ZAVOZA-809158 format. One record per residue: x, y, z of N, C-alpha, C in turn. Coordinates in steps of 0.1 Angstrom, whole numbers, padded with zeros to 4 digits, always signed. Each point is the difference from the previous one (the first is absolute). Layout:
<atoms>
XYZXYZXYZ;...
</atoms>
This chain:
<atoms>
-1054+1049-1449-0012-0007+0002-0012+0008-0004;-0011-0007-0004-0013+0007-0003-0005+0007+0013;-0009+0010-0003-0005+0007+0012-0008-0009+0009;-0007-0010-0006-0008-0009+0009+0010-0008+0009;+0011-0004-0005+0010-0007+0008+0005+0009+0011;+0002+0013-0003+0004+0009+0011-0011+0001+0011;-0012+0001-0005-0012+0000+0009+0000-0012+0009;+0003-0011-0006-0001-0013+0008+0011-0001+0010;+0011+0008-0002+0010+0000+0010-0003+0010+0011;-0011+0008-0002-0003+0010+0010+0008+0012-0001;+0008+0002-0010+0008+0011-0001-0008+0013-0003;-0011-0002-0008-0007+0012-0004-0015-0002+0001;-0004-0009+0008-0015-0004+0001-0006+0009+0010;-0010+0009-0005-0006+0009+0009-0015-0003+0003;-0006-0009-0007-0014-0002+0001-0005-0011+0009;+0009-0006+0008-0004-0011+0009+0001+0004+0014;-0007-0006+0008+0000+0003+0015+0007-0010+0008;+0005+0004+0011+0006-0010+0009-0012-0007+0008;-0002-0012-0003-0011-0008+0006+0000+0002+0015;-0011+0003+0006-0002+0001+0014+0004+0013+0006;+0007+0009-0007+0004+0013+0005-0009+0010-0004;+0001+0012+0005-0009+0011-0003+0008+0013-0001;-0007+0010-0005+0007+0013-0002-0010+0011+0003;+0005+0012+0003-0009+0011+0002-0009+0003-0012;-0013+0000+0002-0009+0002-0012-0005+0014+0000;-0010+0002-0009-0006+0013-0002-0007+0006+0012;-0005-0009+0009-0008+0004+0011+0004-0006+0013;-0004+0006+0011+0003-0006+0013-0009-0011+0003;-0012+0000-0006-0010-0011+0003+0004-0012-0008;-0006-0011+0003+0002-0013-0007-0013-0004-0007;+0001-0008-0010-0013-0006-0006-0008-0007+0010;-0013+0001-0001-0009-0006+0010-0005-0014-0005;+0004-0004-0012-0005-0012-0005+0011-0006-0009;+0000-0014-0001+0009-0006-0009-0006-0001-0014;+0004+0008-0009-0006+0002-0013+0011-0002-0011;-0004-0006-0011+0009-0001-0011-0008+0006-0012;+0008+0004-0010-0006+0007-0011+0005-0005-0014;-0009+0000-0009+0004-0003-0014-0006+0011-0009;+0009+0007-0007-0003+0011-0009+0001-0005-0014;-0011+0000-0007-0001-0005-0013-0002+0011-0011;+0010+0001-0008+0000+0010-0011-0004-0006-0013;-0011+0006-0006-0004-0004-0013+0006+0010-0010;+0011-0003-0007+0008+0009-0007-0007+0004-0013;+0000+0013-0003-0004+0005-0013-0012+0009+0001;-0007+0001+0011-0013+0008+0001-0012-0009-0004;-0007-0005+0010-0011-0009-0003-0013+0008-0003;-0009-0007-0007-0012+0005-0004-0010-0003+0011;-0005+0010+0007-0008-0003+0012-0015-0003-0005;-0003+0003-0012-0013-0004-0005-0001-0015-0002;+0012-0007-0002+0001-0014-0002+0002-0007+0014;+0003+0007+0010+0003-0006+0013-0007+0005+0012;+0004+0012+0005-0004+0004+0013-0011+0011+0000;-0003+0006-0012-0009+0011+0000-0008+0000-0013;-0009-0010-0002-0007-0002-0013-0012+0009+0000;-0007+0000-0012-0013+0006-0001-0009-0009-0008;-0013+0002+0002-0010-0008-0006-0001+0004-0015;+0003-0009-0009+0000+0004-0014-0014+0004-0006;-0011-0005+0007-0013+0004-0004-0003+0014+0003;+0006+0006+0010-0002+0014+0004+0011+0008-0007;+0012-0004+0001+0011+0007-0007+0003-0005-0013;-0010+0003-0009+0001-0006-0014+0005+0011-0010;+0001-0004-0012+0005+0009-0011-0009+0012-0001;-0013-0002+0001-0009+0011-0001+0002+0011+0010;+0004-0004+0012+0001+0009+0011+0015+0005+0002;+0008-0005-0009+0015+0003+0002+0003+0015+0000;-0007+0007-0009+0003+0015-0001-0003+0007+0014;-0009-0006+0008-0003+0006+0013+0008-0006+0011;+0002-0013+0000+0008-0007+0011+0015+0001-0002;+0004+0001-0012+0015+0000-0003+0006-0013+0005;-0008-0010+0000+0005-0014+0003-0004-0010-0011;+0010-0007-0004-0002-0010-0010+0005-0013+0005;-0009-0009+0004+0005-0013+0007+0008-0008-0010;-0004+0000-0013+0007-0009-0010-0003-0015+0002;-0009-0003+0009-0003-0014+0003-0004-0008-0013;-0007+0007-0009-0005-0007-0012+0012-0004-0009;+0012+0005+0002+0011-0004-0008+0008-0012+0006;-0004-0004+0012+0007-0011+0007-0006-0014-0003;+0007-0010+0003-0004-0014-0004-0013-0003+0008;-0007-0010-0006-0012-0005+0007+0003-0005+0014;-0008+0004+0009+0002-0004+0014+0007+0012+0008;+0004+0010-0007+0007+0011+0007-0006+0014-0004;-0013-0001-0003-0007+0012-0005-0009+0007+0010;+0001-0004+0013-0008+0006+0010+0007+0000+0014;-0003+0009+0008+0006+0000+0014-0005-0012+0008;+0007-0003+0011-0003-0011+0008-0007+0005+0013;-0011-0005+0003-0008+0003+0012+0006-0007+0012;+0000+0006+0011+0005-0007+0013-0011+0002+0010;+0002-0007+0011-0010+0002+0011+0003+0011+0009;+0010+0008-0002+0004+0011+0008-0007+0012-0005;-0007+0008+0009-0007+0012-0004+0010+0010-0008;-0005+0004-0012+0008+0010-0007+0012-0006-0008;+0003-0013+0002+0012-0005-0006-0004-0008-0013;+0002+0006-0011+0000-0006-0013+0014+0000-0006;+0005-0011-0004+0013-0001-0005+0001-0002-0015;+0011+0003-0006+0001-0001-0015+0000-0014-0005;-0002-0001-0013-0001-0013-0007+0013-0008+0001;+0012+0006+0003+0012-0007+0001+0006-0001+0014;-0009+0000+0010+0004-0001+0014+0004-0014+0003;-0004-0010-0008+0005-0013+0001-0005-0007+0013;+0008-0009+0006-0003-0007+0012-0001+0008+0012;+0006+0012+0000+0000+0009+0011-0015+0004+0004;-0009-0001-0009-0014+0003+0003-0005-0009+0011;+0006-0012+0002-0004-0009+0011+0004+0005+0014;+0008+0010+0000+0004+0006+0013-0007+0014+0002;-0010+0003-0007-0007+0013+0001-0004+0003+0014;-0004-0010+0008-0005+0002+0014+0011+0003+0009;+0013+0000-0005+0011+0004+0008+0008+0011-0006;-0004+0005-0011+0008+0009-0008-0004+0015+0003;+0010+0008+0002-0002+0015+0000+0004+0005-0013;-0010+0006-0007+0003+0007-0013+0000+0015+0002;+0012+0006-0004+0001+0014+0002+0000+0007-0013;-0010+0009-0002-0002+0007-0013+0003+0015+0001;+0002+0006-0011+0002+0015+0000+0013+0005+0006;+0011-0008-0002+0013+0005+0005+0006+0009-0011;+0005+0012+0005+0006+0009-0009+0015-0003+0000;+0006-0004-0011+0014-0003-0001+0009+0012-0003;-0006+0011-0005+0007+0012-0002+0011-0001-0011;+0000-0010-0007+0010-0002-0011-0005-0010-0010;+0005+0002-0013-0003-0009-0010+0012-0007-0005;+0011+0001+0007+0013-0007-0004+0001-0013+0007;+0004-0010-0007+0001-0013+0006+0010-0001+0012;+0012+0005-0001+0009+0000+0011-0004+0008+0011;-0006+0012-0003-0004+0009+0011-0012-0006+0008;-0009-0006-0008-0012-0006+0007+0003-0011+0009;+0009-0009-0005+0005-0011+0008+0007+0004+0012;+0009+0010-0001+0007+0005+0012-0009+0008+0009;-0010+0006-0006-0010+0007+0008-0008-0009+0009;-0003-0012-0005-0008-0009+0009+0009-0007+0010;+0013-0003-0005+0009-0007+0009+0003+0008+0013;+0002+0013-0002+0005+0008+0011-0011+0009+0007;-0011+0002-0008-0011+0009+0005+0004+0015-0001;+0010+0002-0008+0005+0014-0002+0002+0003-0015;-0003+0012-0004+0002+0004-0014+0015+0000-0003;+0004-0007-0011+0014+0001-0003+0005+0014-0004;+0013+0002+0001+0006+0013-0004+0005-0003-0014;-0007+0004-0010+0003-0004-0014-0002-0015-0001;+0011-0007-0004-0001-0014-0001+0004-0007+0013;+0006+0007+0009+0006-0005+0012-0010-0003+0011;+0000-0011+0006-0009-0003+0011+0004+0008+0012;-0011+0004+0007+0002+0007+0013-0005-0008+0011;+0009-0001+0011-0004-0008+0011+0003-0015-0001;-0004-0007+0010+0002-0014+0000-0012-0008-0005;+0002-0012-0005-0011-0009-0003-0007-0003+0012;-0013-0002-0001-0008-0004+0012+0005-0013+0006;+0004-0009-0009+0006-0013+0005+0012+0002+0009;+0009+0010-0004+0012+0003+0007-0004+0007+0014;-0010+0008+0000-0005+0006+0012-0004-0010+0010;-0008-0010-0005-0006-0010+0008+0012-0009+0005;+0009-0004-0008+0011-0008+0004+0008+0007+0011;+0002+0013-0001+0007+0007+0010-0007+0001+0013;-0013+0001+0000-0008+0001+0012+0000-0013+0008;+0000-0011-0008+0000-0013+0007+0014-0004+0005;+0011+0006-0006+0013-0004+0004+0004-0013-0007;+0013-0004+0003+0006-0011-0008-0005-0014+0006;-0012-0003-0004-0005-0013+0005+0000-0011-0010;+0003+0004-0013+0000-0010-0011+0014+0000-0007;+0004-0011-0006+0013+0000-0007+0000+0010-0011;-0011+0001-0008-0001+0011-0011-0014+0007+0003;+0001+0010+0008-0013+0006+0005-0008+0005-0011;+0007+0005-0011-0007+0007-0011+0005-0005-0013;-0008-0010-0006+0004-0006-0012-0008+0005-0012;+0007+0004-0011-0007+0006-0011+0003-0008-0013;-0010-0005-0006+0001-0008-0013-0005+0009-0011;+0010+0006-0007-0004+0008-0012-0006+0013+0003;+0002+0005+0013-0006+0012+0004+0011+0009+0006;+0000+0013-0003+0009+0009+0005-0002+0002+0015;+0011+0004+0007-0001+0001+0014+0009+0013+0004;-0005+0007+0011+0007+0012+0003+0001+0001+0016;+0012+0005+0004+0003+0003+0014+0005+0014+0001;-0008+0008+0006+0004+0014+0002+0003+0003+0015;+0012-0003+0005+0004+0003+0013-0003-0010+0011;-0006-0012-0004-0003-0010+0010+0012-0010+0001;-0001-0009+0009+0011-0009+0002+0002-0008-0012;+0013-0003-0003+0003-0007-0012-0006-0014+0000;-0002-0006+0011-0005-0013+0001-0015-0001-0004;-0007+0011-0001-0014+0001-0005+0000+0001-0015;+0011+0002-0006+0000+0002-0015-0006-0013-0007;-0006+0002-0011-0005-0011-0008+0011-0007-0007;+0000-0013+0000+0009-0008-0008-0007-0004-0013;+0005+0004-0011-0006-0002-0013+0005-0013-0007;-0009-0008-0005+0003-0011-0009-0009+0001-0012;+0004-0007-0011-0008+0000-0012-0005-0014-0004;+0004-0010+0008-0003-0014-0003+0002-0008+0012;-0006-0012-0001+0003-0010+0011+0015-0003+0000;+0006-0001-0011+0014-0003-0001+0008+0010+0008;-0003+0013-0002+0007+0011+0007-0001-0002+0015;-0012-0004+0005-0003-0002+0014+0009-0011+0005;+0000-0011-0007+0007-0012+0004+0015+0003+0001;+0005+0008-0009+0014+0003+0000+0004+0008+0013;-0010+0007+0006+0003+0008+0012-0002-0009+0012;-0008-0010-0001-0004-0008+0012+0010-0012+0002;+0007-0004-0010+0008-0012+0000+0014+0002-0003;+0009-0007+0006+0014+0000-0003+0002-0008-0013;+0007+0005-0010+0002-0007-0012+0009-0013+0003;-0001-0010-0008+0008-0012+0002+0015+0004+0000;+0007-0004+0010+0014+0003+0002+0002+0013+0006;-0011+0008+0002+0002+0013+0007+0005+0011-0010;-0003+0012+0003+0005+0011-0008+0015+0002+0001;+0005-0003+0013+0014+0001+0002+0004-0014+0006;+0013-0003-0001+0004-0012+0007+0001+0003+0015;+0001-0010+0008-0001+0001+0014+0011+0009+0006;+0012-0002-0005+0011+0008+0005-0002+0015-0003;-0005+0003-0012-0002+0014-0003-0011+0006+0009;-0010-0007+0002-0011+0004+0009+0005+0003+0014;+0008-0009+0005+0006+0001+0013+0008+0013+0001;+0008+0002-0010+0009+0012+0000-0009+0013+0000;-0011+0000-0008-0008+0012+0000-0007+0002+0013;-0006-0011+0006-0006+0001+0013+0010+0005+0011;+0012-0005-0001+0010+0004+0010+0003+0014-0001;+0002+0005-0013+0003+0014-0002-0011+0009+0005;-0013-0004-0003-0011+0008+0005+0000+0001+0015;+0001-0011+0007-0001-0001+0014+0011+0008+0007;+0012+0001-0006+0012+0006+0006+0002+0015-0004;-0007+0004-0011+0003+0013-0005-0011+0010-0002;-0013-0006+0000-0011+0009-0002-0006+0004+0013;-0001+0013+0003-0006+0005+0012-0013+0007-0003;-0011-0006+0004-0013+0005-0004-0003+0014+0006;+0007+0003+0010-0002+0013+0007+0006+0012-0008;+0008-0003-0010+0007+0010-0008-0009+0008-0009;-0010-0008-0006-0009+0007-0010-0012-0008-0002;-0010+0006-0005-0013-0007-0004+0003-0010-0011;+0009+0004-0009+0004-0010-0011+0006-0013+0006;+0009+0002+0010+0006-0012+0006-0011-0009+0007;-0009+0007+0007-0010-0007+0007-0009-0008-0010;-0004+0007-0011-0009-0007-0010+0008-0011-0006;+0013+0001-0003+0007-0010-0007+0001-0012+0009;+0002+0002+0013+0001-0012+0009-0014-0007+0001;-0010+0008+0001-0014-0005+0001-0003-0008-0012;+0004+0005-0012-0003-0006-0012+0008-0013-0002;+0012+0000+0005+0008-0012-0001-0006-0011+0008;-0004+0003+0013-0006-0010+0008-0014-0004-0005;-0007+0009-0005-0014-0003-0006+0001-0010-0011;+0010+0002-0009+0001-0009-0011+0003-0014+0004;+0009-0001+0010+0004-0013+0005-0012-0007+0007;-0007+0008+0008-0011-0005+0007-0011-0005-0009;-0002+0007-0011-0010-0003-0010+0004-0014-0007;+0012-0001-0003+0005-0013-0006-0002-0011+0010;+0003+0002+0012+0000-0011+0010-0014-0005+0003;-0011+0008-0004-0013-0004+0003-0006-0010-0010;+0007-0002-0011-0004-0009-0011-0014+0002-0004;-0004+0013-0003-0013+0003-0004-0003-0003-0015;+0010-0002-0007-0002-0002-0015-0008-0012-0003;+0000-0010+0009-0008-0013-0002-0015+0003-0001;-0005+0011+0005-0014+0004-0001-0004+0004-0014;+0010+0003-0008-0004+0007-0013+0004-0009-0012;+0002-0012+0002+0002-0010-0012-0014-0005-0003;-0009+0008-0006-0014-0003-0002-0002-0013-0008;+0010-0004-0008-0002-0011-0009+0003-0014+0007;+0005+0001+0013+0003-0012+0007-0012-0008+0005;+0001-0013+0003-0011-0008+0004-0006+0006+0013;+0008+0005+0009-0006+0004+0013-0009+0012-0001;+0000+0007-0012-0008+0012-0002-0012-0003-0009;-0004-0012+0000-0012-0004-0009-0013+0007+0005;-0001+0002+0013-0012+0006+0005+0000+0015-0004;+0011+0006+0001+0001+0014-0004-0003+0002-0015;+0005-0009-0008-0003+0000-0015-0014-0001-0002;-0007-0009+0007-0014-0002-0002-0008+0013+0005;+0005+0006+0010-0007+0013+0005+0001+0011-0010;+0011+0000-0008+0002+0011-0009-0002-0004-0015;-0006-0012-0002-0003-0004-0013+0013-0001-0009;+0011-0006+0006+0012-0001-0007+0003-0015-0003;+0007-0002-0011+0005-0013-0002+0015-0001+0004;+0006-0011+0000+0014-0001+0003+0008+0008-0009;-0003+0001-0013+0007+0007-0010-0002+0015+0002;-0012+0005+0003-0003+0014+0001+0004+0006+0013;+0003-0008+0010+0003+0004+0013+0012+0009+0002;+0009-0001-0010+0012+0009+0000+0000+0011-0010;-0011+0002-0006-0002+0011-0010-0003+0013+0007;+0009+0008+0002-0002+0013+0008-0008+0010-0008;-0003-0003-0012-0009+0009-0008-0015-0003+0003;-0003-0011+0007-0013-0005+0002-0006+0008+0013;-0011+0007-0001-0006+0007+0011-0002-0009+0012;-0003-0013-0002-0002-0010+0011+0013-0003+0007;+0011+0000-0007+0013-0002+0006+0003+0012+0009;-0002+0012-0005+0002+0012+0008-0008+0000+0012;-0013-0003-0001-0008-0001+0012+0004-0011+0010;+0005-0011-0006+0005-0011+0009+0012+0005+0007;+0009+0007-0006+0012+0005+0006-0004+0009+0012;-0010+0009-0002-0004+0009+0011-0005-0008+0011;-0009-0010-0003-0006-0009+0011+0011-0007+0008;+0009-0006-0007+0011-0008+0006+0009+0009+0008;+0003+0012-0005+0009+0009+0007-0006+0003+0014;-0013+0001+0001-0006+0003+0013+0000-0013+0008;-0006-0011-0005-0002-0011+0009+0013-0007+0004;+0011+0002-0008+0013-0006+0003+0007+0009+0010;-0005+0011+0004+0006+0009+0009+0011+0009-0005;+0000+0001-0014+0011+0008-0006-0003+0015+0001;-0012+0004-0002-0003+0014-0002-0012+0005+0008;+0000+0013+0003-0011+0007+0006-0009+0006-0011;+0007+0006-0009-0007+0006-0012+0005-0005-0013;-0009-0003-0009+0004-0005-0013-0007+0009-0010;+0007+0005-0009-0006+0008-0011+0003-0007-0013;-0010-0002-0008+0001-0008-0013-0006+0008-0012;+0006-0001-0011-0006+0004-0012-0007-0012-0006;-0013+0000+0000-0007-0013-0003-0001-0003-0014;+0001+0010-0009-0002-0003-0015+0013+0004-0007;+0007-0010-0006+0012+0003-0007-0003+0008-0013;-0012-0002-0006-0004+0007-0012-0007+0012+0004;+0004+0012-0006-0006+0013+0004-0015+0001-0004;-0007+0007+0008-0014+0003-0003-0002+0013-0008;+0011+0005-0005+0000+0013-0007-0005-0001-0014;-0013-0002-0002-0006-0004-0013-0007+0013-0006;+0007+0007-0008-0005+0012-0006-0007-0003-0013;+0002-0011-0006-0005-0004-0013-0011-0010+0001;-0005-0005-0011-0011-0009+0000+0003-0014+0006;+0013-0002+0004+0003-0012+0008-0007+0000+0014;-0005+0012+0003-0007+0001+0013-0011-0010+0002;-0008-0002-0011-0011-0009+0001+0004-0015+0001;+0012-0003-0004+0004-0014-0001+0009-0004+0012;+0009+0010+0005+0010-0004+0009-0001+0006+0014;-0006+0012+0001+0000+0007+0013-0007-0008+0010;-0013-0004-0003-0008-0007+0010+0007-0013+0005;+0005-0009-0010+0006-0012+0005+0012+0002+0008;+0009+0010-0003+0011+0003+0008-0004+0004+0014;-0010+0008+0001-0005+0005+0013-0006-0012+0008;-0008-0008-0007-0006-0011+0007+0010-0010+0005;+0011-0002-0008+0011-0009+0005+0005+0004+0013;+0002+0013+0002+0004+0005+0013-0010-0002+0011;-0013+0003-0003-0010-0002+0010-0001-0015+0004;+0001-0009-0010-0001-0014+0003+0012-0004+0009;+0012+0005-0003+0011-0004+0008-0001+0005+0015;-0005+0012+0001-0002+0005+0014-0011-0008+0007;-0010-0004-0007-0010-0009+0006+0006-0013+0005;+0009-0006-0008+0007-0012+0005+0009+0003+0012;+0006+0012+0000+0008+0003+0012-0009+0001+0012;-0011+0006-0001-0009+0001+0012-0004-0014+0005;-0004-0009-0010-0004-0013+0004+0012-0007+0007;+0012+0002-0006+0012-0007+0006+0002+0005+0014;+0000+0013+0003+0002+0005+0013-0011-0003+0009;-0012-0002-0005-0012-0004+0008+0003-0014+0006;+0007-0009-0008+0002-0013+0004+0013-0003+0008;+0008+0010+0002+0013-0001+0007-0002+0004+0015;+0004-0009+0009-0001+0003+0014+0010+0010+0005;-0004+0010+0006+0009+0010+0005+0008-0004+0012;-0005-0011+0006+0007-0006+0012-0008+0001+0013;-0011+0007-0001-0009+0002+0012-0014-0004-0003;-0002-0008-0011-0013-0004-0003-0007+0010-0011;+0006+0012-0001-0005+0009-0010+0007-0003-0013;-0005+0007-0011+0007-0002-0013+0009+0011-0003;+0009-0002-0009+0009+0011-0004-0008+0012-0006;-0011-0003-0007-0008+0011-0005-0006+0009+0011;-0002-0006+0012-0005+0008+0011+0011+0010+0005;+0012-0001-0005+0011+0009+0005+0006+0007-0012;-0007+0000-0012+0006+0005-0012-0010+0010-0006;+0005+0011-0005-0008+0010-0008+0006+0000-0014;-0008-0001-0010+0004+0000-0014-0006+0013-0006;+0009+0008-0007-0004+0012-0006+0003-0001-0015;-0010+0002-0008+0002-0001-0015-0002+0014-0006;+0009+0004-0009+0000+0013-0006+0006+0001-0013;-0002+0010-0008+0007+0003-0012+0004+0015+0000;+0008+0004-0009+0006+0014+0000-0011+0010-0003;-0010-0003-0008-0011+0008-0003-0010-0009-0007;-0010+0006-0006-0010-0008-0008-0001+0004-0014;-0010-0004-0007-0001+0003-0014-0012+0010-0002;+0000+0007-0011-0011+0009-0003-0013-0006-0002;-0011+0007+0004-0013-0005-0001-0005-0002-0014;+0006+0008-0009-0004-0002-0014+0012-0007-0008;-0004-0008-0009+0010-0006-0009+0005+0011-0009;+0013-0001-0004+0006+0009-0009-0003-0004-0014;+0005+0008-0010-0003-0002-0014+0006-0014-0005;+0010-0005+0008+0006-0013-0004-0007-0012+0006;-0010+0002+0008-0007-0011+0007+0006-0004+0013;+0009+0008+0005+0006-0003+0013-0003+0011+0010;+0006-0001+0012-0002+0011+0010+0013+0006+0004;+0000+0013+0002+0012+0007+0005+0000+0001+0015;+0009+0008+0005+0002+0001+0015-0010+0009+0006;-0005-0003+0012-0009+0008+0007+0004+0001+0015;-0004+0012+0006+0004+0002+0014-0008-0008+0010;-0012-0002-0003-0009-0007+0010+0003-0014+0001;+0004-0005+0012+0005-0013+0002-0009-0008+0010;+0003-0012+0002-0007-0009+0010+0010-0009+0006;-0003-0006+0011+0009-0010+0006-0009-0010+0008;+0006-0011+0004-0007-0009+0008+0009-0005+0012;-0007-0003+0011+0007-0005+0012-0008-0012+0005;+0007-0009+0006-0007-0012+0006+0009-0006+0011;-0006-0005+0010+0008-0007+0010-0002+0006+0014;+0010-0001+0008+0000+0004+0014-0003+0015+0001;-0010+0004+0008-0003+0013+0003-0008+0007-0010;-0004-0007-0011-0007+0006-0011-0015-0003+0001;-0009+0010-0002-0014-0001+0000-0005+0000-0014;-0008-0011-0004-0005-0001-0014-0009+0011-0003;+0000+0004-0013-0009+0010-0005+0006+0009-0011;-0008+0010-0004+0004+0009-0010+0002+0014+0006;+0012+0006-0002+0003+0012+0007+0005+0010-0010;-0004+0013+0001+0003+0009-0010-0008-0002-0013;+0001+0009-0009-0008-0002-0013+0006+0009-0011;-0001-0005-0012+0002+0009-0012-0014+0005-0004;+0000+0010-0008-0012+0006-0004-0006-0008-0012;-0013+0002-0003-0007-0006-0011+0002+0008-0013;+0008+0011+0001+0003+0007-0012+0015+0000-0002;+0005-0008-0009+0014-0001-0003+0009-0007+0010;-0006-0007+0009+0008-0006+0011+0009+0010+0007;-0006+0011+0004+0007+0011+0006+0002-0003+0015;+0007+0009+0006+0004-0001+0014-0010+0009+0008;-0004-0006+0012-0009+0008+0009+0005-0001+0014;-0002+0010+0008+0004+0000+0014-0008-0010+0008;+0006-0005+0011-0007-0009+0008+0002+0003+0015;-0008-0006+0009+0002+0000+0014+0010-0012+0003;+0011+0003+0006+0010-0010+0003-0005-0010+0010;-0009+0003+0009-0005-0009+0010-0011-0009-0005;-0007+0004-0011-0011-0009-0005+0003-0005-0014;+0009+0007-0007+0002-0004-0014-0010+0004-0010;-0010+0008+0005-0011+0005-0008+0003+0013-0007;-0005+0003-0012+0002+0013-0006-0004+0012+0009;+0007+0010+0001-0002+0012+0008+0006+0012-0006;-0008+0009-0004+0005+0012-0007+0009+0008+0009;-0001-0001+0012+0008+0007+0010+0012-0009+0005;+0001-0011-0006+0011-0010+0004+0013+0003-0006;+0008-0011-0002+0013+0001-0005+0001-0009-0013;+0009+0003-0008+0003-0008-0012+0010-0011+0004;-0004-0012-0002+0008-0012+0004+0013-0002-0008;+0011-0002+0007+0013-0002-0006+0006-0012+0007;+0011-0006-0006+0006-0012+0006+0004+0002+0014;+0005+0012+0004+0005+0002+0013-0011-0002+0011;-0013+0003-0004-0011-0002+0010-0001-0015+0003;+0002-0009-0010+0000-0014+0002+0012-0004+0009;+0012+0005-0003+0012-0003+0007-0002+0003+0015;-0005+0012+0003-0003+0004+0014-0009-0009+0007;-0010-0005-0008-0010-0010+0006+0007-0013+0004;+0009-0005-0009+0006-0012+0002+0010+0001+0012;+0007+0011+0001+0009+0002+0012-0008+0001+0013;-0011+0007-0001-0009+0001+0012-0005-0014+0004;-0002-0009-0010-0006-0013+0004+0010-0009+0007;+0013+0004+0000+0010-0008+0007+0004+0008+0012;-0007+0010+0004+0003+0007+0013+0006+0013-0001;+0002+0007-0011+0006+0012-0001-0010+0011-0004;-0005+0007+0010-0010+0010-0003+0007+0014-0004;+0012+0002+0004+0008+0011-0004+0005-0001-0014;+0003+0011-0007+0004-0001-0014+0015-0003+0000;+0003-0013+0002+0014-0004+0002+0008+0000-0014;-0008+0000-0011+0007+0000-0013+0000+0014-0006;-0005+0010+0007+0000+0014-0005-0008+0001-0013;-0012-0006+0000-0009+0000-0012-0008+0013+0000;-0003+0006+0011-0006+0013+0001-0015+0000-0005;-0006-0011+0003-0015-0001-0003-0006-0008+0011;-0013+0000+0001-0007-0008+0010-0002-0014-0006;-0001-0010+0009-0002-0014-0005-0014-0002-0006;-0001-0009-0010-0013-0004-0006-0004-0012+0008;-0008+0002+0010-0003-0011+0010-0012-0008-0004;-0008+0005-0010-0013-0007-0003+0002-0015-0003;+0010-0004-0006+0002-0015-0003+0006-0008+0011;+0003+0006+0011+0006-0007+0011-0010-0006+0010;+0003-0012+0004-0009-0006+0011+0002+0007+0013;
</atoms>
């Protein structure tokens, strides 16, 4: 049988949790709030001058470039995208390709001046996922989504769902591990029994009988995990969750409208809007606690003169899809009169950013100074941290205010991770990140 068929029998499935059960987590304390998370990865290294950290082209112009070491390149962009976007939030000016997300400026936390400590794609992505510097190319530690899933325990059928995003588990319970899919089709194959079943009824009964009579979970961790996985897979199938993800069906017309999808495009997993819709539905259908998605199927790694034509639109497509996700979660009842967005935190990031100067080919290369955005439950709107006005360099900040401070610390992804963990009730360093939390953007 194919590996997926084996997984569906529960023989080797390790990423699902036993619904309703729990396991020992990282800490003795429990989360103090019901929170859900969406981690959005913009693949390829985004241009922060076009999105989260722009500059005024009248000030940072060609004449001043020798001093500022910043070249906005806005003059090379299409009409309508040649200037930053003003917002009503003090200090928050957004790039020309921020798209519809600009309408959420009064709820958006923009984090600037993050030091990624690497210029490698894989290393930068793993650096942000885990909050720890990789060892060579190898990730170190667990993904933040895995840590959160572990802390909350097995309350969801797939506590940690990953769409096109790597996932890591370093010593945490197997049920907190991320379950990776690359398409809606992949997810449906895991959530639904194929027509006729993977095995005929007699064969299934024989396997179940053998497991019940011969497998002793007390003998080894492997046996315990195998039994849990077997039961988890069957429980997952019994819940009939697949019906929530046939986005092209008539009953999902409201969801298609929310994400600007047609009946034909609703099954196109390469569409950022479909990816955002999957994240939203995974939360509201009760499938997942944490969802990580790669929002842009086309890479942002534009080193050549295609930068001026494709980088901005790809980036904006992701911002627009996340804006639709926010609107969708705003409109979904959590069950107590509040909305799902009231209980969800969205984190947007990329593995690093692009250089402040265009290269000789008209594109941008890799740069250490990064930015990120957060929105949702527990997040205070504003601009926190800062890059310098010379070359978009990194400067130290005060973690409690987010303001530049020569005696402060250089901001890294783990400071953000610590803050998010503290926002759900964990003041101790339960993920062994070894930094203080960046509390400035927390309510």
